[in-house]
MDTraj code that builds the backbone (N, CA, C; nanometers):
import mdtraj as md
import numpy as np

residues = "UNK UNK UNK UNK UNK UNK UNK UNK UNK UNK UNK UNK UNK UNK UNK UNK UNK UNK UNK UNK UNK UNK UNK UNK UNK UNK UNK UNK UNK UNK UNK UNK UNK UNK UNK UNK UNK UNK UNK UNK UNK UNK UNK UNK UNK UNK UNK UNK UNK UNK UNK UNK UNK UNK UNK UNK UNK UNK UNK UNK UNK UNK UNK UNK UNK UNK UNK UNK UNK UNK UNK UNK UNK UNK UNK UNK UNK UNK UNK UNK UNK UNK UNK UNK UNK UNK UNK UNK UNK UNK UNK UNK UNK UNK UNK UNK UNK UNK UNK UNK UNK UNK UNK UNK UNK UNK UNK UNK UNK UNK UNK UNK UNK UNK UNK UNK UNK UNK UNK UNK UNK UNK UNK UNK UNK UNK UNK UNK UNK UNK UNK UNK UNK UNK UNK UNK UNK UNK UNK UNK UNK UNK UNK UNK UNK UNK UNK UNK UNK UNK UNK UNK UNK UNK UNK UNK UNK UNK UNK UNK UNK UNK UNK UNK UNK UNK UNK UNK UNK UNK UNK UNK UNK UNK UNK UNK UNK UNK UNK UNK UNK UNK UNK UNK UNK UNK UNK UNK UNK UNK UNK UNK UNK UNK UNK UNK UNK UNK UNK UNK UNK UNK UNK UNK UNK UNK UNK UNK UNK UNK UNK UNK UNK UNK UNK UNK UNK UNK UNK UNK UNK UNK UNK".split()
xyz = np.array([
    [2.7810, 4.7210, -6.0610],
    [2.7023, 4.7808, -5.9516],
    [2.5992, 4.6815, -5.8983],
    [2.5374, 4.6168, -5.9951],
    [2.4362, 4.5194, -5.9568],
    [2.5006, 4.4028, -5.8833],
    [2.6226, 4.3617, -5.9301],
    [2.6926, 4.2509, -5.8651],
    [2.7302, 4.2870, -5.7222],
    [2.7740, 4.4124, -5.6994],
    [2.8088, 4.4555, -5.5637],
    [2.6850, 4.4533, -5.4717],
    [2.5723, 4.4982, -5.5243],
    [2.4493, 4.4972, -5.4439],
    [2.4088, 4.3533, -5.4101],
    [2.4254, 4.2653, -5.5090],
    [2.3916, 4.1246, -5.4844],
    [2.4817, 4.0628, -5.3776],
    [2.6142, 4.0975, -5.3872],
    [2.7095, 4.0459, -5.2872],
    [2.6785, 4.1001, -5.1494],
    [2.6458, 4.2288, -5.1408],
    [2.6116, 4.2905, -5.0115],
    [2.4862, 4.2281, -4.9524],
    [2.3896, 4.1988, -5.0388],
    [2.2659, 4.1356, -4.9916],
    [2.2924, 3.9953, -4.9386],
    [2.3822, 3.9259, -5.0100],
    [2.4157, 3.7898, -4.9670],
    [2.4866, 3.7913, -4.8327],
    [2.5813, 3.8834, -4.8140],
    [2.6522, 3.8936, -4.6868],
    [2.5575, 3.9324, -4.5736],
    [2.4658, 4.0199, -4.6059],
    [2.3671, 4.0610, -4.5046],
    [2.2791, 3.9439, -4.4632],
    [2.2424, 3.8630, -4.5614],
    [2.1599, 3.7455, -4.5315],
    [2.2344, 3.6465, -4.4433],
    [2.3653, 3.6260, -4.4740],
    [2.4468, 3.5355, -4.3930],
    [2.4591, 3.5867, -4.2512],
    [2.4824, 3.7175, -4.2366],
    [2.4936, 3.7764, -4.1033],
    [2.3631, 3.7642, -4.0259],
    [2.2517, 3.7799, -4.0942],
    [2.1208, 3.7661, -4.0297],
    [2.0988, 3.6223, -3.9844],
    [2.1426, 3.5264, -4.0686],
    [2.1290, 3.3859, -4.0299],
    [2.2122, 3.3546, -3.9064],
    [2.3341, 3.4073, -3.9014],
    [2.4190, 3.3862, -3.7851],
    [2.3566, 3.4494, -3.6612],
    [2.3033, 3.5682, -3.6782],
    [2.2408, 3.6367, -3.5645],
    [2.1190, 3.5618, -3.5160],
    [2.0414, 3.5107, -3.6160],
    [1.9207, 3.4365, -3.5799],
    [1.9583, 3.3082, -3.5062],
    [2.0645, 3.2397, -3.5490],
    [2.1107, 3.1187, -3.4815],
    [2.1551, 3.1487, -3.3400],
    [2.2208, 3.2622, -3.3207],
    [2.2632, 3.3009, -3.1870],
    [2.1465, 3.3229, -3.0940],
    [2.0436, 3.3886, -3.1404],
    [1.9247, 3.4101, -3.0577],
    [1.8551, 3.2789, -3.0267],
    [1.8504, 3.1882, -3.1221],
    [1.7862, 3.0576, -3.0999],
    [1.8599, 2.9789, -2.9916],
    [1.9900, 2.9788, -2.9947],
    [2.0692, 2.9099, -2.8929],
    [2.0478, 2.9718, -2.7555],
    [2.0416, 3.1039, -2.7510],
    [2.0183, 3.1724, -2.6238],
    [1.8809, 3.1388, -2.5687],
    [1.7829, 3.1368, -2.6561],
    [1.6476, 3.1005, -2.6132],
    [1.6436, 2.9574, -2.5606],
    [1.7171, 2.8683, -2.6278],
    [1.7216, 2.7292, -2.5823],
    [1.7831, 2.7187, -2.4434],
    [1.8894, 2.7933, -2.4210],
    [1.9527, 2.7918, -2.2892],
    [1.8609, 2.8471, -2.1824],
    [1.7877, 2.9518, -2.2181],
    [1.6933, 3.0089, -2.1222],
    [1.5823, 2.9098, -2.0886],
    [1.5321, 2.8406, -2.1897],
    [1.4261, 2.7407, -2.1667],
    [1.4769, 2.6283, -2.0782],
    [1.5991, 2.5814, -2.1075],
    [1.6568, 2.4748, -2.0254],
    [1.6762, 2.5197, -1.8819],
    [1.7183, 2.6439, -1.8635],
    [1.7372, 2.6968, -1.7282],
    [1.6044, 2.7044, -1.6537],
    [1.5005, 2.7503, -1.7235],
    [1.3679, 2.7597, -1.6618],
    [1.3153, 2.6213, -1.6253],
    [1.3333, 2.5234, -1.7178],
    [1.2889, 2.3863, -1.6895],
    [1.3635, 2.3280, -1.5698],
    [1.4946, 2.3582, -1.5615],
    [1.5720, 2.3094, -1.4477],
    [1.5230, 2.3663, -1.3167],
    [1.4907, 2.4951, -1.3168],
    [1.4397, 2.5595, -1.1953],
    [1.3046, 2.5001, -1.1572],
    [1.2185, 2.4819, -1.2572],
    [1.0859, 2.4247, -1.2298],
    [1.0976, 2.2829, -1.1766],
    [1.1886, 2.2040, -1.2335],
    [1.2072, 2.0662, -1.1863],
    [1.2579, 2.0642, -1.0428],
    [1.3507, 2.1559, -1.0121],
    [1.4050, 2.1625, -0.8760],
    [1.2968, 2.1984, -0.7762],
    [1.2096, 2.2911, -0.8148],
    [1.1037, 2.3358, -0.7239],
    [0.9935, 2.2324, -0.7090],
    [0.9650, 2.1586, -0.8172],
    [0.8520, 2.0654, -0.8137],
    [0.8907, 1.9257, -0.7665],
    [1.0201, 1.8917, -0.7668],
    [1.0615, 1.7568, -0.7296],
    [1.0185, 1.7164, -0.5887],
    [1.0381, 1.8003, -0.4857],
    [0.9927, 1.7590, -0.3521],
    [0.8434, 1.7308, -0.3477],
    [0.7653, 1.8129, -0.4160],
    [0.6209, 1.7903, -0.4178],
    [0.5870, 1.6620, -0.4925],
    [0.6571, 1.6367, -0.6031],
    [0.6336, 1.5141, -0.6791],
    [0.6714, 1.3918, -0.5963],
    [0.7836, 1.4010, -0.5246],
    [0.8276, 1.2900, -0.4407],
    [0.7268, 1.2630, -0.3301],
    [0.6735, 1.3690, -0.2712],
    [0.5712, 1.3547, -0.1673],
    [0.4463, 1.2872, -0.2227],
    [0.4061, 1.3280, -0.3426],
    [0.2882, 1.2685, -0.4057],
    [0.3085, 1.1198, -0.4313],
    [0.4279, 1.0835, -0.4783],
    [0.4573, 0.9419, -0.5036],
    [0.4525, 0.8605, -0.3740],
    [0.5068, 0.9168, -0.2658],
    [0.5032, 0.8468, -0.1370],
    [0.3597, 0.8308, -0.0875],
    [0.2785, 0.9342, -0.1064],
    [0.1394, 0.9252, -0.0647],
    [0.0652, 0.8193, -0.1440],
    [0.0938, 0.8111, -0.2726],
    [0.0300, 0.7104, -0.3556],
    [0.0733, 0.5693, -0.3165],
    [0.2016, 0.5541, -0.2782],
    [0.2497, 0.4240, -0.2318],
    [0.1766, 0.3822, -0.1049],
    [0.1622, 0.4746, -0.0107],
    [0.0907, 0.4453, 0.1135],
    [-0.0543, 0.4104, 0.0854],
    [-0.1203, 0.4895, 0.0019],
    [-0.2601, 0.4644, -0.0300],
    [-0.2782, 0.3319, -0.1027],
    [-0.1826, 0.2979, -0.1896],
    [-0.1909, 0.1704, -0.2599],
    [-0.1799, 0.0515, -0.1662],
    [-0.0913, 0.0612, -0.0680],
    [-0.0775, -0.0466, 0.0308],
    [-0.2020, -0.0590, 0.1170],
    [-0.2561, 0.0541, 0.1569],
    [-0.3781, 0.0519, 0.2383],
    [-0.4940, -0.0100, 0.1599],
    [-0.5031, 0.0229, 0.0328],
    [-0.6095, -0.0329, -0.0500],
    [-0.5942, -0.1845, -0.0626],
    [-0.4715, -0.2319, -0.0720],
    [-0.4490, -0.3761, -0.0788],
    [-0.4943, -0.4439, 0.0499],
    [-0.4606, -0.3861, 0.1654],
    [-0.5029, -0.4428, 0.2940],
    [-0.6558, -0.4421, 0.3028],
    [-0.7168, -0.3334, 0.2598],
    [-0.8633, -0.3238, 0.2649],
    [-0.9276, -0.4328, 0.1806],
    [-0.8724, -0.4592, 0.0637],
    [-0.9271, -0.5637, -0.0224],
    [-0.9123, -0.7018, 0.0400],
    [-0.7993, -0.7271, 0.1058],
    [-0.7791, -0.8557, 0.1731],
    [-0.8801, -0.8718, 0.2868],
    [-0.9041, -0.7647, 0.3613],
    [-1.0031, -0.7693, 0.4686],
    [-1.1428, -0.7965, 0.4137],
    [-1.1795, -0.7278, 0.3084],
    [-1.3112, -0.7503, 0.2473],
    [-1.3237, -0.8938, 0.1962],
    [-1.2163, -0.9438, 0.1373],
    [-1.2191, -1.0801, 0.0854],
    [-1.2308, -1.1821, 0.1991],
    [-1.1677, -1.1544, 0.3125],
    [-1.1782, -1.2445, 0.4275],
    [-1.3226, -1.2529, 0.4760],
    [-1.3916, -1.1400, 0.4756],
    [-1.5329, -1.1407, 0.5178],
    [-1.6175, -1.2240, 0.4215],
    [-1.5979, -1.2029, 0.2918],
    [-1.6747, -1.2780, 0.1915],
    [-1.6421, -1.4268, 0.2001],
    [-1.5167, -1.4588, 0.2193],
    [-1.4764, -1.5992, 0.2255],
    [-1.5334, -1.6682, 0.3486],
    [-1.5382, -1.5989, 0.4612],
    [-1.5961, -1.6581, 0.5826],
    [-1.7427, -1.6928, 0.5611],
    [-1.8146, -1.6067, 0.4903],
    [-1.9565, -1.6327, 0.4619],
    [-1.9715, -1.7495, 0.3659],
    [-1.8919, -1.7485, 0.2588],
    [-1.9039, -1.8538, 0.1562],
    [-1.8648, -1.9913, 0.2091],
    [-1.7620, -1.9962, 0.2939],
    [-1.7141, -2.1252, 0.3445],
    [-1.7811, -2.1651, 0.4755],
    [-1.8582, -2.0757, 0.5341],
    [-1.9328, -2.1087, 0.6553],
    [-1.8463, -2.1355, 0.7766],
    [-1.7359, -2.0649, 0.7900],
    [-1.6481, -2.0822, 0.9058],
    [-1.5837, -1.9484, 0.9423],
    [-1.5383, -1.9400, 1.0664],
    [-1.4771, -1.8184, 1.1155],
    [-1.3311, -1.8104, 1.0712],
    [-1.2941, -1.6969, 1.0168],
    [-1.1569, -1.6732, 0.9743],
    [-1.0964, -1.5614, 1.0587],
    [-0.9654, -1.5601, 1.0640],
    [-0.8959, -1.4573, 1.1409],
    [-0.7921, -1.3879, 1.0545],
    [-0.7732, -1.2596, 1.0776],
    [-0.6660, -1.1850, 1.0136],
    [-0.5699, -1.1361, 1.1203],
    [-0.4425, -1.1602, 1.0994],
    [-0.3377, -1.1135, 1.1908],
    [-0.2320, -1.0379, 1.1105],
    [-0.1694, -0.9400, 1.1748],
    [-0.0614, -0.8663, 1.1097],
    [0.0627, -0.8661, 1.1984],
    [0.1739, -0.8311, 1.1411],
    [0.3017, -0.8284, 1.2117],
    [0.3261, -0.6875, 1.2660],
    [0.3134, -0.6660, 1.3975],
    [0.3353, -0.5322, 1.4542],
    [0.4743, -0.4789, 1.4197],
    [0.4783, -0.3591, 1.3668],
    [0.6027, -0.2928, 1.3240],
    [0.6709, -0.3666, 1.2088],
    [0.5979, -0.4587, 1.1470],
    [0.6492, -0.5324, 1.0335],
    [0.5619, -0.5110, 0.9115],
    [0.5797, -0.5969, 0.8106],
    [0.5113, -0.5767, 0.6834],
    [0.4148, -0.6890, 0.6471],
    [0.4173, -0.8000, 0.7223],
    [0.3381, -0.9152, 0.6822],
    [0.2019, -0.9203, 0.7496],
    [0.1053, -0.9810, 0.6795],
    [-0.0268, -1.0065, 0.7366],
    [-0.0843, -1.1305, 0.6701],
    [-0.1756, -1.1979, 0.7399],
    [-0.2208, -1.3291, 0.6942],
    [-0.3659, -1.3514, 0.7329],
    [-0.4374, -1.4285, 0.6530],
    [-0.5743, -1.4730, 0.6824],
    [-0.5708, -1.6239, 0.7022],
    [-0.6317, -1.6711, 0.8121],
    [-0.6307, -1.8128, 0.8483],
    [-0.7641, -1.8522, 0.9122],
    [-0.7929, -1.9829, 0.9208],
    [-0.9076, -2.0266, 1.0012],
    [-0.8866, -1.9894, 1.1472],
    [-0.9944, -1.9732, 1.2207],
    [-0.9821, -1.9372, 1.3623],
    [-0.9227, -2.0507, 1.4433],
    [-0.9647, -2.1732, 1.4149],
    [-0.9215, -2.2888, 1.4921],
    [-0.8395, -2.3834, 1.4052],
    [-0.7355, -2.4459, 1.4628],
    [-0.6581, -2.5449, 1.3862],
    [-0.7439, -2.6602, 1.3378],
    [-0.8514, -2.6914, 1.4138],
    [-0.9387, -2.8020, 1.3759],
    [-1.0068, -2.7765, 1.2430],
    [-1.0105, -2.6501, 1.2012],
    [-1.0735, -2.6173, 1.0746],
    [-0.9956, -2.6718, 0.9555],
    [-0.8764, -2.7259, 0.9810],
    [-0.7967, -2.7808, 0.8721],
    [-0.8690, -2.8970, 0.8051],
    [-0.9354, -2.9806, 0.8866],
    [-1.0118, -3.0925, 0.8321],
    [-1.1295, -3.0416, 0.7524],
    [-1.1958, -2.9383, 0.8103],
    [-1.3102, -2.8802, 0.7394],
    [-1.2668, -2.8174, 0.6089],
    [-1.1473, -2.7574, 0.6102],
    [-1.0971, -2.6944, 0.4888],
    [-1.0737, -2.7989, 0.3797],
    [-1.0212, -2.9174, 0.4215],
    [-0.9954, -3.0228, 0.3247],
    [-1.1244, -3.0726, 0.2621],
    [-1.2287, -3.0936, 0.3481],
    [-1.3558, -3.1413, 0.2956],
    [-1.4213, -3.0354, 0.2086],
    [-1.4081, -2.9092, 0.2490],
    [-1.4643, -2.8014, 0.1685],
    [-1.3966, -2.7944, 0.0330],
    [-1.2648, -2.8147, 0.0323],
    [-1.1908, -2.8126, -0.0937],
    [-1.2391, -2.9226, -0.1865],
    [-1.2638, -3.0416, -0.1284],
    [-1.3113, -3.1531, -0.2097],
    [-1.4478, -3.1230, -0.2678],
    [-1.5373, -3.0681, -0.1837],
    [-1.6716, -3.0346, -0.2304],
    [-1.6666, -2.9314, -0.3421],
    [-1.5869, -2.8308, -0.3240],
    [-1.5783, -2.7256, -0.4233],
    [-1.5144, -2.7765, -0.5524],
    [-1.4162, -2.8673, -0.5382],
    [-1.3487, -2.9165, -0.6572],
    [-1.4422, -3.0005, -0.7436],
    [-1.5428, -3.0655, -0.6823],
    [-1.6387, -3.1429, -0.7585],
    [-1.7415, -3.0523, -0.8252],
    [-1.7823, -2.9466, -0.7541],
    [-1.8893, -2.8618, -0.8043],
    [-1.8382, -2.7459, -0.8880],
    [-1.7138, -2.7055, -0.8654],
    [-1.6650, -2.5874, -0.9358],
    [-1.5195, -2.5616, -0.9040],
    [-1.4813, -2.4335, -0.8940],
    [-1.3409, -2.3979, -0.8696],
    [-1.2910, -2.4474, -0.7345],
    [-1.1644, -2.4805, -0.7301],
    [-1.1024, -2.5266, -0.6062],
    [-1.0839, -2.4086, -0.5113],
    [-1.1042, -2.4326, -0.3801],
    [-1.0902, -2.3274, -0.2804],
    [-0.9456, -2.2797, -0.2772],
    [-0.9270, -2.1496, -0.2781],
    [-0.7924, -2.0936, -0.2800],
    [-0.7203, -2.1205, -0.1484],
    [-0.5907, -2.1402, -0.1507],
    [-0.5153, -2.1633, -0.0276],
    [-0.4963, -2.0342, 0.0501],
    [-0.4610, -2.0480, 0.1760],
    [-0.4290, -1.9304, 0.2572],
    [-0.2850, -1.8900, 0.2307],
    [-0.2563, -1.7609, 0.2412],
    [-0.1223, -1.7143, 0.2116],
    [-0.0889, -1.5899, 0.2940],
    [0.0393, -1.5611, 0.3046],
    [0.0876, -1.4412, 0.3735],
    [0.1020, -1.3286, 0.2716],
    [0.0482, -1.2128, 0.3076],
    [0.0601, -1.0941, 0.2239],
    [0.1679, -1.0034, 0.2837],
    [0.2139, -0.9077, 0.2041],
    [0.3231, -0.8226, 0.2506],
    [0.3091, -0.6812, 0.1946],
    [0.3335, -0.5836, 0.2823],
    [0.3335, -0.4440, 0.2403],
    [0.4610, -0.4128, 0.1623],
    [0.4613, -0.2995, 0.0934],
    [0.5815, -0.2531, 0.0247],
    [0.6893, -0.2190, 0.1273],
    [0.8143, -0.2108, 0.0815],
    [0.9272, -0.1888, 0.1719],
    [0.9177, -0.0555, 0.2462],
    [0.8518, 0.0428, 0.1868],
    [0.8432, 0.1752, 0.2486],
    [0.7338, 0.1841, 0.3545],
    [0.6579, 0.0768, 0.3748],
    [0.5440, 0.0814, 0.4673],
    [0.5533, -0.0302, 0.5711],
    [0.4844, -0.0110, 0.6826],
    [0.4783, -0.1126, 0.7877],
    [0.3518, -0.0914, 0.8696],
    [0.3181, -0.1925, 0.9488],
    [0.2055, -0.1813, 1.0407],
    [0.2544, -0.1148, 1.1689],
    [0.1988, 0.0009, 1.1999],
    [0.2418, 0.0746, 1.3176],
    [0.1510, 0.0409, 1.4360],
    [0.2116, 0.0251, 1.5511],
    [0.1372, -0.0039, 1.6737],
    [0.1652, 0.1070, 1.7733],
    [0.0611, 0.1792, 1.8105],
    [0.0743, 0.2918, 1.9020],
    [-0.0558, 0.3039, 1.9796],
    [-0.0481, 0.3058, 2.1118],
    [-0.1685, 0.3131, 2.1942],
    [-0.2510, 0.4379, 2.1655],
    [-0.1842, 0.5457, 2.1215],
    [-0.2566, 0.6686, 2.0912],
    [-0.3447, 0.6521, 1.9679],
    [-0.3057, 0.5627, 1.8780],
    [-0.3824, 0.5410, 1.7560],
    [-0.4730, 0.4192, 1.7660],
    [-0.4384, 0.3245, 1.8505],
    [-0.5150, 0.2011, 1.8622],
    [-0.5775, 0.1879, 2.0004],
    [-0.6284, 0.2961, 2.0524],
    [-0.6879, 0.2949, 2.1858],
    [-0.8049, 0.1975, 2.1901],
    [-0.8103, 0.1215, 2.2966],
    [-0.9183, 0.0251, 2.3126],
    [-0.8929, -0.1083, 2.2443],
    [-0.7776, -0.1266, 2.1830],
    [-0.7459, -0.2523, 2.1158],
    [-0.6168, -0.3097, 2.1714],
    [-0.6186, -0.4360, 2.2071],
    [-0.5009, -0.4986, 2.2624],
    [-0.3937, -0.5166, 2.1555],
    [-0.2703, -0.4997, 2.1944],
    [-0.1592, -0.5157, 2.1007],
    [-0.0728, -0.6365, 2.1377],
    [-0.1284, -0.7266, 2.2212],
    [-0.0552, -0.8476, 2.2599],
    [-0.0310, -0.9317, 2.1355],
    [0.0913, -0.9806, 2.1193],
    [0.1252, -1.0605, 2.0013],
    [0.1581, -1.2035, 2.0424],
    [0.1473, -1.2942, 1.9488],
    [0.1761, -1.4347, 1.9745],
    [0.2220, -1.5024, 1.8458],
    [0.2858, -1.6167, 1.8626],
    [0.3319, -1.6928, 1.7473],
    [0.2312, -1.8014, 1.7129],
    [0.2313, -1.8407, 1.5863],
    [0.1401, -1.9440, 1.5390],
    [0.2157, -2.0742, 1.5195],
    [0.1547, -2.1841, 1.5646],
    [0.2193, -2.3147, 1.5537],
    [0.1900, -2.3838, 1.4223],
    [0.2351, -2.5080, 1.4134],
    [0.2200, -2.5873, 1.2913],
    [0.0760, -2.6040, 1.2445],
    [-0.0217, -2.6238, 1.3352],
    [-0.1593, -2.6436, 1.2865],
    [-0.2084, -2.5287, 1.1985],
    [-0.1584, -2.4084, 1.2237],
    [-0.1975, -2.2936, 1.1404],
    [-0.1038, -2.2785, 1.0208],
    [0.0260, -2.2767, 1.0485],
    [0.1206, -2.2476, 0.9410],
    [0.1209, -2.3554, 0.8334],
    [0.0781, -2.4771, 0.8688],
    [0.0731, -2.5838, 0.7688],
    [-0.0325, -2.5559, 0.6625],
    [-0.1221, -2.4619, 0.6892],
    [-0.2279, -2.4287, 0.5942],
    [-0.1905, -2.3108, 0.5045],
    [-0.0702, -2.2551, 0.5246],
    [-0.0262, -2.1392, 0.4472],
    [0.0650, -2.1866, 0.3345],
    [0.0367, -2.1442, 0.2133],
    [0.1157, -2.1917, 0.0991],
    [0.2558, -2.1316, 0.0963],
    [0.2740, -2.0108, 0.1520],
    [0.4073, -1.9481, 0.1545],
    [0.4470, -1.9215, 0.2998],
    [0.4483, -2.0292, 0.3804],
    [0.4633, -2.0167, 0.5256],
    [0.6077, -2.0107, 0.5732],
    [0.7050, -2.0029, 0.4843],
    [0.8444, -2.0028, 0.5275],
    [0.8723, -1.8847, 0.6216],
    [0.9167, -1.9158, 0.7421],
    [0.9477, -1.8128, 0.8408],
    [0.8285, -1.7643, 0.9204],
    [0.7088, -1.8160, 0.8916],
    [0.5885, -1.7669, 0.9587],
    [0.5870, -1.8020, 1.1068],
    [0.6504, -1.9148, 1.1442],
    [0.6502, -1.9560, 1.2843],
    [0.7347, -1.8627, 1.3712],
    [0.8263, -1.7911, 1.3119],
    [0.9139, -1.7020, 1.3879],
    [0.8574, -1.5607, 1.4025],
    [0.7411, -1.5373, 1.3437],
    [0.6797, -1.4042, 1.3473],
    [0.5890, -1.3924, 1.4686],
    [0.5976, -1.2807, 1.5389],
    [0.5037, -1.2512, 1.6477],
    [0.3866, -1.1739, 1.5871],
    [0.2722, -1.2423, 1.5773],
    [0.1555, -1.1852, 1.5110],
    [0.0679, -1.1090, 1.6099],
    [-0.0088, -1.0165, 1.5596],
    [-0.1005, -0.9386, 1.6429],
    [-0.2174, -1.0251, 1.6889],
    [-0.2955, -0.9717, 1.7811],
    [-0.4217, -1.0359, 1.8177],
    [-0.5110, -1.0404, 1.6941],
    [-0.5968, -1.1419, 1.6801],
    [-0.6728, -1.1588, 1.5561],
    [-0.7928, -1.0652, 1.5442],
    [-0.8242, -1.0316, 1.4218],
    [-0.9536, -0.9728, 1.3863],
    [-1.0345, -1.0854, 1.3248],
    [-1.1485, -1.1179, 1.3823],
    [-1.2257, -1.2350, 1.3401],
    [-1.3381, -1.1966, 1.2443],
    [-1.3603, -1.2835, 1.1456],
    [-1.4718, -1.2695, 1.0525],
    [-1.5601, -1.3924, 1.0657],
    [-1.6894, -1.3695, 1.0885],
    [-1.7828, -1.4783, 1.1164],
    [-1.8648, -1.5148, 0.9923],
    [-1.9232, -1.6374, 0.9916],
    [-2.0022, -1.6821, 0.8757],
    [-2.1246, -1.5961, 0.8469],
    [-2.1715, -1.5186, 0.9447],
    [-2.2895, -1.4345, 0.9212],
    [-2.2521, -1.2979, 0.8617],
    [-2.1237, -1.2759, 0.8322],
    [-2.0809, -1.1510, 0.7717],
    [-2.0331, -1.0463, 0.8707],
    [-2.0496, -1.0733, 0.9993],
    [-2.0037, -0.9786, 1.1011],
    [-1.8569, -1.0055, 1.1346],
    [-1.8019, -0.9220, 1.2207],
    [-1.6609, -0.9352, 1.2586],
    [-1.6407, -0.8785, 1.3976],
    [-1.5214, -0.8933, 1.4497],
    [-1.4863, -0.8234, 1.5725],
    [-1.4329, -0.6854, 1.5349],
    [-1.4603, -0.5869, 1.6194],
    [-1.4066, -0.4532, 1.5940],
    [-1.2543, -0.4597, 1.5898],
    [-1.1958, -0.3919, 1.4954],
    [-1.0503, -0.3948, 1.4834],
    [-0.9961, -0.2704, 1.4167],
    [-0.8677, -0.2447, 1.4402],
    [-0.8011, -0.1289, 1.3804],
    [-0.6619, -0.1700, 1.3342],
    [-0.6232, -0.1169, 1.2195],
    [-0.4880, -0.1357, 1.1685],
    [-0.4354, -0.0003, 1.1238],
    [-0.3083, 0.0242, 1.1471],
    [-0.2454, 0.1494, 1.1047],
    [-0.1293, 0.1152, 1.0119],
    [-0.1374, 0.1631, 0.8901],
    [-0.0285, 0.1457, 0.7930],
    [0.0461, 0.2784, 0.7851],
    [0.1787, 0.2728, 0.8064],
    [0.2606, 0.3950, 0.8102],
    [0.3796, 0.3803, 0.7164],
    [0.4223, 0.4932, 0.6565],
    [0.5411, 0.4905, 0.5726],
    [0.6604, 0.5502, 0.6463],
    [0.7745, 0.5600, 0.5796],
    [0.8965, 0.6073, 0.6450],
    [0.8920, 0.7562, 0.6777],
    [0.8016, 0.8283, 0.6129],
    [0.7874, 0.9710, 0.6412],
    [0.6892, 0.9966, 0.7549],
    [0.6443, 0.8887, 0.8205],
    [0.5522, 0.8938, 0.9341],
    [0.4117, 0.9377, 0.8935],
    [0.3814, 0.9241, 0.7658],
    [0.2436, 0.9401, 0.7222],
    [0.1727, 0.8081, 0.7471],
    [0.0479, 0.8155, 0.7877],
    [-0.0233, 0.6916, 0.8177],
    [-0.1701, 0.7034, 0.7789],
    [-0.2292, 0.5874, 0.7586],
    [-0.3730, 0.5761, 0.7345],
    [-0.4258, 0.4664, 0.8252],
    [-0.5324, 0.4973, 0.8964],
    [-0.5916, 0.3999, 0.9878],
    [-0.7107, 0.3307, 0.9222],
    [-0.7125, 0.1981, 0.9310],
    [-0.8248, 0.1180, 0.8825],
    [-0.9073, 0.0703, 1.0007],
    [-1.0382, 0.0911, 0.9946],
    [-1.1292, 0.0502, 1.1017],
    [-1.2229, -0.0583, 1.0517],
    [-1.2291, -0.1683, 1.1249],
    [-1.3204, -0.2772, 1.0923],
    [-1.4419, -0.2667, 1.1843],
    [-1.5601, -0.2524, 1.1252],
    [-1.6842, -0.2424, 1.2019],
    [-1.7382, -0.3822, 1.2300],
    [-1.7542, -0.4134, 1.3580],
    [-1.7947, -0.5476, 1.3954],
    [-1.9317, -0.5882, 1.3451],
    [-2.0285, -0.4982, 1.3481],
    [-2.1656, -0.5329, 1.3130],
    [-2.1790, -0.5755, 1.1676],
    [-2.1107, -0.5067, 1.0790],
    [-2.1235, -0.5351, 0.9356],
    [-1.9983, -0.5994, 0.8755],
    [-1.8854, -0.5922, 0.9450],
    [-1.7608, -0.6437, 0.8911],
    [-1.6989, -0.5536, 0.7854],
    [-1.7590, -0.4363, 0.7641],
    [-1.7085, -0.3437, 0.6628],
    [-1.5805, -0.2755, 0.7118],
    [-1.4996, -0.2305, 0.6157],
    [-1.3716, -0.1658, 0.6465],
    [-1.3762, -0.0216, 0.5980],
    [-1.3343, 0.0708, 0.6849],
    [-1.3326, 0.2121, 0.6506],
    [-1.1923, 0.2677, 0.6731],
    [-1.1457, 0.3444, 0.5755],
    [-1.0134, 0.4062, 0.5859],
    [-1.0286, 0.5521, 0.6284],
    [-0.9547, 0.5921, 0.7323],
    [-0.9547, 0.7310, 0.7762],
    [-0.8666, 0.8130, 0.6819],
    [-0.8832, 0.9454, 0.6825],
    [-0.7968, 1.0293, 0.5975],
    [-0.6501, 1.0144, 0.6366],
    [-0.5641, 1.0322, 0.5404],
    [-0.4203, 1.0246, 0.5646],
    [-0.3772, 1.1343, 0.6611],
    [-0.2876, 1.1017, 0.7535],
    [-0.2412, 1.1976, 0.8540],
    [-0.0905, 1.1824, 0.8713],
    [-0.0347, 1.2739, 0.9457],
    [0.1105, 1.2741, 0.9705],
    [0.1357, 1.2716, 1.1194],
    [0.2187, 1.1770, 1.1649],
    [0.2532, 1.1691, 1.3059],
    [0.3763, 1.2537, 1.3323],
    [0.3693, 1.3370, 1.4346],
    [0.4825, 1.4211, 1.4693],
    [0.5885, 1.3377, 1.5415],
    [0.7041, 1.3977, 1.5629],
    [0.8127, 1.3277, 1.6306],
    [0.7752, 1.2913, 1.7719],
    [0.6900, 1.3709, 1.8327],
    [0.6458, 1.3424, 1.9687],
    [0.5406, 1.2351, 1.9622],
    [0.5671, 1.1184, 2.0196],
    [0.4793, 1.0036, 2.0087],
    [0.3385, 1.0362, 2.0564],
    [0.2420, 0.9979, 1.9733],
    [0.1030, 1.0172, 2.0107],
    [0.0468, 1.1497, 1.9680],
    [0.1314, 1.2394, 1.9172],
    [0.0845, 1.3708, 1.8765],
    [0.0688, 1.3687, 1.7255],
    [-0.0485, 1.3967, 1.6721],
    [-0.0727, 1.3867, 1.5306],
    [-0.1174, 1.5189, 1.4736],
    [-0.0952, 1.5303, 1.3462],
    [-0.1392, 1.6503, 1.2778],
    [-0.1735, 1.6192, 1.1362],
    [-0.2491, 1.7094, 1.0679],
    [-0.2870, 1.6854, 0.9310],
    [-0.1738, 1.7232, 0.8424],
])
top = md.Topology()
chain = top.add_chain()
for i, resn in enumerate(residues, 1):
    res = top.add_residue(resn, chain, resSeq=i)
    for name in ("N", "CA", "C"):
        top.add_atom(name, md.element.get_by_symbol(name[0]), res)
traj = md.Trajectory(xyz[None], top)
């Protein structure tokens, strides 16, 4: 009698284990289904956030280059210019005049004797998903005439390959006293989100406007 009760208890325990395993598997499937639904719902928002961060990161890089151009113009005592590639990804900082090449050489020699060597000029580039947008509705009051740079300028760029074939924007100038010419740049991504950078002439400071979205109708913007 006792053996039968023991056998029945053992069978009951085995059946309970099987039942418990079945519920665990069902719960796992339910959790996976819920996670899949949540991932499907959150992916577009996550993708949007990543794109916004990419745009903001590129804008921050441009802002830092602009700030550095102002500081460098003051430290080197000469006027520098920043130009960008309209509807393209490249931008560059250079002396205002080709004649500054001689001054740059002498400045480099002076700095090399007293301390660190003066850094060379170079072309910077936005990420593939971003470009400099040119639109009269966003850049009102600023000329968008572009021009190419000749050898006197490109010879001063360390990564100047192909620079002569680029049509560059009108320059934003930085003066030795820390001031600049008023200027605007618009960085836009493939989703037509953009951030406008404003250069204040009196102080040479750079301010970024809030991120916005351009509608399909040119010149019409919305938040």
